[in-house]
C-alpha positions in Angstrom: 28.4 20.9 -256.6 25.8 23.5 -255.8 24.6 26.1 -258.2 26.8 29.2 -258.2 29.9 27.4 -256.8 32.8 27.4 -259.2 34.9 24.3 -259.8 38.0 26.2 -258.5 36.1 27.2 -255.4 35.1 23.5 -254.8 38.7 22.3 -255.2 39.9 25.1 -252.8 37.5 23.8 -250.2 38.6 20.2 -250.7 42.2 21.3 -250.2 41.3 22.9 -246.9 39.6 19.7 -245.8 42.8 17.7 -246.6 44.9 20.2 -244.6 42.7 19.7 -241.6 43.2 16.0 -241.9 47.0 16.5 -241.8 46.7 18.4 -238.5 47.5 21.9 -239.9 48.0 24.5 -237.1 46.2 27.3 -238.9 42.8 26.6 -240.4 41.5 29.0 -243.0 38.0 29.0 -244.4 37.8 27.9 -248.1 37.9 30.8 -250.6 34.5 31.8 -252.0 34.6 33.4 -255.5 31.9 34.9 -257.5 30.4 32.6 -260.1 31.9 33.0 -263.6 31.3 31.6 -267.1 28.5 29.0 -267.4 28.0 29.0 -263.6 27.0 32.7 -263.5 23.2 33.2 -262.9 21.8 36.7 -263.3 19.6 38.0 -260.5 15.9 37.8 -261.5 14.3 41.2 -262.0 11.5 42.3 -259.7 8.1 41.6 -261.4 6.5 44.8 -262.6 3.3 44.3 -260.7 0.3 46.2 -262.0 -3.4 46.6 -262.2 -5.6 43.5 -262.5 -9.1 44.4 -263.7 -12.2 42.3 -263.7 -12.0 39.9 -266.6 -8.3 39.3 -266.2 -7.8 35.5 -265.3 -5.9 36.5 -262.2 -8.9 38.5 -260.8 -10.9 35.6 -259.6 -8.0 34.2 -257.6 -7.4 37.6 -255.9 -11.2 38.1 -255.3 -11.5 34.9 -253.3 -8.4 35.1 -251.2 -10.3 36.2 -248.1 -10.7 33.5 -245.5 -14.2 34.4 -244.5 -16.4 33.5 -247.5 -19.3 35.6 -246.2 -17.5 38.3 -248.1 -16.3 38.3 -251.6 -15.1 41.6 -253.0 -16.1 43.1 -256.4 -13.6 46.0 -256.8 -12.9 47.5 -260.1 -9.4 46.2 -259.9 -6.7 44.6 -257.8 -3.1 45.8 -257.7 -0.4 43.1 -257.3 2.7 44.7 -255.8 6.2 43.6 -255.1 7.9 46.9 -254.1 7.2 50.0 -252.1 7.3 52.1 -255.3 4.6 49.9 -256.8 2.5 50.4 -253.7 2.9 54.2 -254.1 1.9 54.0 -257.7 -1.2 52.0 -256.9 -2.2 54.5 -254.2 -1.7 57.4 -256.5 -3.8 55.8 -259.2 -6.6 55.3 -256.6 -6.3 58.9 -255.5 -6.6 60.2 -259.1 -9.6 58.0 -259.8 -11.3 58.9 -256.5 -11.6 55.3 -255.5 -11.9 53.9 -251.9 -9.0 51.6 -251.3 -8.3 48.5 -249.1 -5.2 46.5 -248.4 -4.9 42.7 -248.1 -2.0 40.7 -246.8 -2.9 37.3 -245.5 -6.6 37.5 -246.1 -7.6 36.8 -242.5 -9.7 39.9 -241.8 -12.7 38.6 -239.9 -15.2 41.2 -241.1 -15.8 43.1 -244.3 -13.2 45.8 -244.0 -11.6 44.7 -247.3 -14.3 42.8 -249.1 -16.8 45.7 -249.0 -19.0 47.1 -251.8 -17.6 50.6 -251.2 -14.0 49.4 -251.9 -13.2 49.9 -255.6 -9.5 49.0 -255.6 -7.5 46.5 -253.4 -3.8 46.4 -253.1 -2.7 42.8 -252.6 0.5 42.7 -250.5 0.9 38.9 -250.5 4.0 38.7 -252.8 5.8 41.5 -251.0 6.9 39.0 -248.4 10.6 39.1 -247.7 12.3 38.9 -244.3 15.9 40.1 -243.7 18.3 41.8 -241.4 19.1 45.5 -242.1 22.4 46.6 -240.6 21.8 50.2 -241.4 18.8 50.4 -239.1 20.0 47.5 -236.8 16.6 45.8 -237.3 14.9 42.8 -238.9 12.6 43.8 -241.7 9.4 41.9 -242.3 7.5 43.0 -245.4 3.7 43.3 -245.0 2.8 40.4 -247.1 4.9 37.8 -245.2 2.9 35.1 -243.5 3.7 34.7 -239.8 4.7 31.1 -240.2 7.2 31.9 -243.0 8.6 34.8 -241.0 9.2 32.5 -238.0 10.9 30.0 -240.2 13.3 32.5 -241.9 14.2 34.2 -238.6 14.7 30.9 -236.8 16.6 29.0 -239.4 18.4 32.0 -240.8 19.5 33.8 -237.7 18.4 31.7 -234.7 16.1 34.5 -233.4 12.4 34.8 -232.8 9.8 37.5 -233.3 7.0 37.0 -230.8 4.0 36.5 -233.0 0.6 34.9 -233.5 -0.9 31.4 -233.1 -2.0 31.1 -236.7 0.9 30.7 -239.2 -1.1 31.8 -242.3 -2.0 35.2 -241.0 -0.2 38.1 -242.8 2.1 40.5 -241.0 0.4 43.5 -242.5 -2.7 43.7 -240.4 -1.5 41.5 -237.6 1.3 43.8 -236.3 -0.6 47.0 -236.7 -3.3 45.6 -234.3 -0.7 44.9 -231.6 -0.3 41.2 -232.2 -0.6 38.6 -229.4 0.5 35.0 -229.5 2.0 32.0 -227.8 5.1 33.9 -226.7 3.3 37.0 -225.5 3.4 36.1 -221.8 7.2 35.7 -222.1 8.1 38.5 -224.5 5.0 40.8 -224.8 3.0 41.7 -227.9 4.6 41.6 -231.3 4.2 45.4 -231.5 6.2 45.8 -228.3 9.2 44.8 -230.5 8.4 47.2 -233.4 11.2 49.6 -234.0 9.9 51.2 -237.2 7.3 51.1 -239.9 7.4 52.1 -243.6 4.1 53.6 -244.7 2.7 55.0 -248.0 0.5 58.0 -247.0 -1.7 60.6 -248.7 -1.2 64.2 -247.6 -3.6 67.2 -247.6 -2.7 68.0 -251.2 -3.3 64.4 -252.3 0.4 64.0 -252.6 1.5 60.4 -252.1 4.7 59.9 -250.1 6.5 57.1 -248.3 7.5 57.7 -244.7 9.8 55.6 -242.4 8.7 56.2 -238.8 10.6 54.9 -235.9 10.4 54.8 -232.1 13.4 57.0 -231.8 12.7 60.0 -229.5 14.0 62.5 -232.0 12.1 61.0 -235.0 9.6 63.6 -236.3 7.3 60.8 -237.4 7.4 59.0 -234.1 3.7 59.4 -233.6 3.1 57.5 -236.8 5.2 54.6 -235.5 3.1 54.7 -232.2 -0.2 54.5 -234.1 1.0 51.2 -235.7 1.5 49.6 -232.3 -2.2 48.7 -231.9 -4.5 50.9 -234.0 -5.1 48.2 -236.6 -4.6 48.4 -240.3 -6.1 50.7 -242.9 -6.3 54.0 -241.0 -3.1 55.9 -241.9 -1.7 54.4 -245.1 -0.4 51.3 -246.6 2.3 49.5 -244.4 4.9 48.1 -246.7 7.6 47.0 -244.2 7.9 46.6 -240.4 11.3 46.9 -238.7 11.8 45.0 -235.5 14.2 45.4 -232.7 13.4 44.3 -229.2 13.5 46.6 -226.2 17.0 46.6 -224.6 18.7 45.4 -227.8 21.1 47.6 -229.7 20.7 46.0 -233.1 24.5 45.9 -233.7 24.2 42.3 -234.8 21.3 40.0 -235.6 21.8 38.2 -232.2 21.4 41.6 -230.5 18.3 42.6 -232.3 15.6 39.9 -231.4 15.4 37.3 -228.7 17.0 33.9 -229.4 14.8 31.3 -231.0 13.1 29.1 -228.3 14.1 25.6 -227.5 11.7 22.6 -227.8 8.3 23.0 -226.3 6.1 20.5 -224.4 2.7 20.5 -226.1 -0.2 19.0 -224.1 -3.8 18.6 -225.2 -6.5 17.5 -222.7 -10.0 16.8 -224.0 -13.2 16.3 -222.2 -15.9 14.6 -224.3 -19.3 16.2 -224.3 -20.9 12.8 -223.9 -19.7 12.7 -220.2 -19.4 16.4 -219.4 -22.0 17.6 -217.0 -22.8 21.2 -216.3 -21.2 21.3 -212.8 -17.9 20.0 -214.1 -17.9 22.4 -217.0 -18.5 25.4 -214.7 -15.8 24.1 -212.3 -13.3 23.7 -215.2 -13.9 27.2 -216.5 -13.7 28.7 -212.9 -10.5 26.8 -212.0 -8.9 27.9 -215.3 -9.8 31.5 -214.7 -8.5 31.4 -211.1 -5.1 30.1 -212.2 -4.7 32.8 -214.8 -5.8 35.5 -212.2 -3.0 34.2 -210.0 -0.3 33.8 -212.7 -0.6 36.7 -215.2 1.1 39.5 -213.5 4.4 41.0 -215.0 7.3 38.7 -214.1 5.2 35.7 -213.3 7.3 32.5 -213.0 4.8 30.8 -215.3 5.4 33.2 -218.2 6.6 30.3 -220.4 3.2 28.7 -220.3 0.6 29.6 -223.0 -2.7 27.9 -223.5 -5.9 28.1 -225.4 -9.0 26.6 -223.8 -11.3 25.7 -226.7 -14.9 25.5 -225.4 -16.4 24.0 -228.5 -20.0 23.1 -229.3 -21.3 19.6 -228.5 -21.5 18.7 -232.2 -17.7 19.0 -232.4 -17.4 16.2 -229.7 -15.3 17.7 -226.9 -13.8 20.7 -225.3 -10.0 20.9 -225.2 -7.2 22.7 -223.4 -4.1 23.1 -225.5 -0.9 24.0 -223.6 2.5 25.0 -224.7 5.4 25.3 -222.3 9.0 26.1 -223.3 11.5 23.5 -222.1 14.3 26.0 -222.0 12.9 28.1 -219.2 12.4 25.7 -216.4 10.8 22.3 -215.7 8.1 22.2 -218.4 6.6 19.0 -217.2 6.3 20.2 -213.7 4.7 23.5 -214.7 2.2 21.7 -217.0 1.3 19.2 -214.3 0.7 21.9 -211.7 -1.4 23.9 -214.2 -3.5 20.8 -215.0 -3.9 20.0 -211.4 -5.2 23.4 -210.7 -7.6 23.4 -213.7 -9.0 20.0 -212.9 -9.3 20.3 -209.2 -12.6 18.9 -208.1 -13.7 17.9 -211.6 -15.0 14.4 -212.0 -15.5 14.3 -215.8 -13.3 11.8 -217.6 -10.7 13.2 -220.0 -8.0 12.1 -222.4 -4.5 13.6 -222.8 -1.8 13.6 -225.5 1.6 15.0 -224.9 4.7 15.4 -227.0 7.9 17.5 -227.1 8.6 19.2 -230.4 10.8 21.9 -231.9 9.4 25.3 -231.2 9.2 26.0 -235.0 7.1 22.9 -235.5 4.7 24.1 -232.8 4.5 27.6 -234.3 3.7 26.3 -237.7 1.2 23.7 -236.6 -1.8 25.9 -236.0 -2.3 24.2 -232.7 -5.4 26.2 -231.8 -7.4 25.2 -234.7 -10.2 26.6 -236.8 -13.2 25.4 -238.7 -13.2 22.7 -241.4 -12.7 24.0 -244.9 -16.4 23.5 -245.8 -17.5 25.7 -242.9 -15.9 28.8 -244.3 -18.4 31.4 -243.3 -17.9 32.9 -239.8 -18.6 35.7 -237.3 -16.3 36.4 -234.4 -16.5 38.7 -231.3 -13.6 39.3 -228.9 -13.2 40.4 -225.3 -10.4 41.1 -222.8 -11.0 39.6 -219.3 -9.5 41.3 -216.2 -11.1 38.7 -214.0 -12.2 35.1 -214.5 -15.6 34.4 -216.0 -18.3 34.1 -213.3 -20.0 30.8 -212.6 -23.1 32.4 -214.2 -21.3 33.1 -217.4 -19.7 29.7 -217.4 -23.1 28.1 -217.0 -24.5 30.2 -219.9 -21.6 29.1 -222.1 -22.4 25.5 -221.2 -26.1 25.9 -222.0 -25.4 27.6 -225.3 -22.7 25.1 -226.5 -24.4 22.0 -225.3 -27.7 22.7 -227.1 -28.7 20.3 -229.8 -30.9 22.9 -231.5 -28.1 25.0 -233.0 -26.7 23.8 -236.3 -23.5 25.9 -236.5 -20.1 25.2 -235.1 -19.8 27.6 -232.2 -16.8 28.0 -229.9 -15.4 30.3 -227.3 -11.6 30.1 -226.9 -10.0 31.5 -223.8 -6.4 32.5 -224.6 -3.7 32.9 -222.0 -2.7 36.6 -221.6 -0.7 38.8 -219.3 2.8 38.3 -218.1 5.2 40.5 -220.2 2.2 42.0 -221.9 1.1 43.5 -218.7 4.5 45.1 -217.9 3.9 47.9 -220.4 2.0 51.1 -219.6 -1.5 51.5 -221.2 -0.4 54.6 -223.2 3.1 53.3 -224.3 1.5 51.7 -227.3 -1.8 52.3 -229.2 -3.1 49.0 -227.7 -4.1 49.9 -224.2 -5.1 46.4 -222.9 -2.3 45.9 -220.4 -3.9 44.4 -217.3 -6.0 41.5 -218.6 -5.6 37.8 -217.7 -7.4 36.3 -220.7 -8.3 37.2 -224.3 -11.5 35.5 -225.6 -12.7 34.8 -229.1 -16.4 33.8 -229.5 -16.9 32.6 -233.0 -19.3 30.4 -235.0 -18.7 28.8 -238.4 -21.1 27.5 -241.0 -21.3 26.6 -244.7 -24.7 27.5 -246.1 -25.1 31.2 -247.2 -28.9 30.9 -246.8 -28.3 30.5 -243.0 -26.3 33.6 -242.5 -29.0 35.4 -240.5 -29.5 32.4 -238.2 -25.9 32.2 -237.2 -25.3 35.9 -236.9 -28.3 36.1 -234.6 -27.0 33.2 -232.5 -23.5 34.7 -231.9 -24.8 38.2 -231.3 -27.3 37.1 -228.7 -24.7 34.9 -227.0 -22.3 37.8 -226.8 -24.9 40.2 -225.5 -26.0 37.7 -222.8 -22.4 37.0 -221.7 -21.8 40.7 -221.1 -25.3 41.7 -220.0 -23.9 43.3 -216.8 -22.0 45.9 -218.9 -24.5 46.7 -221.6 -24.1 43.7 -223.8 -20.4 44.4 -224.6 -17.2 43.9 -222.6 -17.0 47.6 -221.5 -14.0 48.6 -219.4 -14.6 47.9 -215.8 -13.5 45.5 -213.0 -14.1 42.3 -215.0 -13.5 43.3 -218.7 -11.5 45.7 -220.8 -13.0 46.1 -224.2 -12.0 44.1 -227.3 -9.1 43.4 -229.6 -9.0 45.3 -232.9 -7.5 42.2 -234.7 -10.8 40.6 -234.0 -12.7 43.3 -235.9 -16.4 43.3 -235.2 -18.4 45.9 -237.1 -21.4 45.2 -234.9 -19.7 47.3 -232.2 -19.9 50.4 -234.5 -23.6 49.8 -235.4 -25.9 51.6 -232.9 -28.7 49.2 -233.7 -26.6 46.3 -232.5 -24.4 48.0 -229.9 -26.9 49.7 -227.6 -24.6 49.9 -224.6 -23.8 53.5 -225.1 -20.1 52.6 -225.1 -18.4 53.7 -228.4 -16.6 51.0 -230.5 -13.5 53.2 -230.4 -13.5 53.1 -226.6 -13.8 49.3 -226.6 -10.8 49.0 -228.8 -8.6 52.0 -227.8 -9.7 53.3 -224.5 -8.0 56.6 -223.6 -5.7 56.3 -226.6 -8.3 57.1 -229.2 -8.0 60.9 -229.0 -4.3 60.7 -229.7 -4.9 58.3 -232.6 -7.3 60.8 -234.1 -4.8 63.6 -233.8 -2.2 61.5 -235.7 -4.9 60.7 -238.3 -5.3 64.5 -238.9 -1.6 64.8 -239.6 -1.0 61.8 -241.8 -4.4 61.2 -243.5 -6.2 64.5 -243.3 -8.5 63.7 -246.2 -9.6 60.4 -244.6 -8.5 58.6 -247.8 -7.7 55.4 -245.8 -11.0 54.4 -244.2 -13.3 51.5 -243.4 -16.0 50.8 -240.8 -13.5 50.5 -237.9 -10.8 53.0 -239.0 -9.7 55.8 -236.8 -11.9 58.8 -237.5 -10.7 62.4 -238.0 -11.2 64.7 -235.1 -14.5 66.5 -234.9 -14.6 69.4 -237.4 -12.3 67.7 -239.9 -14.7 64.9 -241.1 
């Protein structure tokens, strides 16, 4: 007998089963009664949360939660929160103390926007992590501390629905959604923020008054602009997000099944690896060129290949091989045929030997597996730089990548991953969300990992020089033009805001937000007029207000 089920309820259920065996014409569900007596279990109270100062034994854990160990914060205190009211109290305390604040959900911020010497208090959202359906709003609620993998699991097993999300299951929803959020289902369903119905935000007004606002996409919502800002502006510019509300376009939210798309069926996962030992430059360049050409031809809105997602991991020679990881949904056509056609196009004219593994697995297993990798635990220092590609990399760029990654003189673990993009993402207008990148075919992530803190300058110089060479034709950054369209704010790169490192003349804000930046600044003036929420890449107040 399960906890909370009374003996009487159990016997009632047993009687119902016997009636079925006798061929009863009317079948009634067994009665369910509230637990009584010794079976009653009181609901646990919400933990009080509170301030955790340096010296508290919990402080060290919270200080080292960040994934990139280049940065370890030393704030005066952390605030562990469980409710929106506790978040508001923590913000109010920071306002009163005049302390710069930062917010952490999953701890995956790639640069020092949280673990920064100027930050004196950090609100840790990791235990405000519930996921549930809210009938009043006709939306699924995902709290900001929920990890993506856990959210997928609850939505899939609880309601048989899916939220199109990211490829790393340990990323927190808090920062991920606010940056737009791409992932393995983006070509099929769009970005995660394309499904954002509303957002609950703790803000600080002009009189330093702390208030909580629920902003939705409804046309008559007076706070609709605040909702819009959270569809791609990144975290930490407007307030503390406590909850996201999701309802997909075209859904009415009347039931859970009419709120988000159905959970996908099994996926065919294929990994093809080309060992560096037998990979010559011409074959590498051909692979990269073929891969780009396929995506250029198959990334428009409505593409029949929308169910295919891939990550082409061009990893350094020391890692042993480069690898193409492919996911194709089996519930949207012939997955094997689409995979075969894709591989035939990518490998056309390539003589380098390769190995292939292939298996069909439940979508949830694939989503939680972290198929697209990362560094070994020991190599926990990193620097990453992103770029959107409107056109394939040129042969010259592919050759440069080969030369940099095949070198035996570099001791870090460098990689450039080319992620599939487009499809449903590109069916949305550039100004419909804060994220304007709506006509790209690939999203790239150039990253290097290392372990020794004494080598920081060496590895930073390597990745910075590599990036500048790749985009030399547009001033050393992927400025908007025929071939590139800036960068992804969820791959934050403070170099872009440093005029000694970004000498292109293209502002970091243009690279991330394009023509949407002015509107984001106007929204900032309304909801954070004192610039209380700020970091190196936060939206700035309009000229004259800073």
